[in-house]
C-alpha positions, 0 to 999 in steps of 0.5 A: 385087189392090189393095195396101192400106197402112194409115197409122194413129196419124198424129195430124192425118190431113189434115197427114199425108196432105199429106206422103204425097201430096207423097211420091207426087207427087215419085216421079212417080205420079198420085194420087187423094185421096178424102174427104167434101166438107168434109174434101176442102175442108180437105185442098185448103186445107192442100195449098196451105199445108202446106209453103212450099217445095213445090208439089203440083199438084192440082185437083178431079176435075170440073176440065177439067184433071184428066186432066193433073194429077198429084193429083186430089181427089174426093168420089166415084170415078165419073169420076177419070182416074187409077187408080194410087194412091188415098188414102182420107181418107174414113170408109167403104170406097171403092166402086171401090177395086179399080180402083186399084193401091194404096190408102193408108188414112190413119187419124188419132187422133180416136175417130171416125177410129179406129173407122171405120179399124177397120171398113175394116180388117176389111172388107178383111181379111175379103175376103182382102186382104193389109194392110200396117200403118204405125203412126206415133208411140207 
């Protein structure tokens, strides 16, 4: 069964996800980051610039380099090459999340993100998944 970790109250969810993805990348685990296209573009841009001393190799799922790249960005999970860690920056439950060993849900402080995060939490809980919560800040 997929292990599901909720990272909530994180402030800027894209900035937080950059740090989370860097940590997973440095531990040698391949990662897929899922989000709607606009959010994915913002994450892609920030991943290049969030830390001047770190490089996190990444590409879009459609790239011919995706299977050899440790961090893959996707707007859907139809053809992703990795199934270890999924970071969800999207607003809805990823349709194929159960194919992954771990799902990291990142929930920022904006009302829309909080509401969507609560819905996803209930969805997983109601289906019997054990949920780990990592609430940031106060």
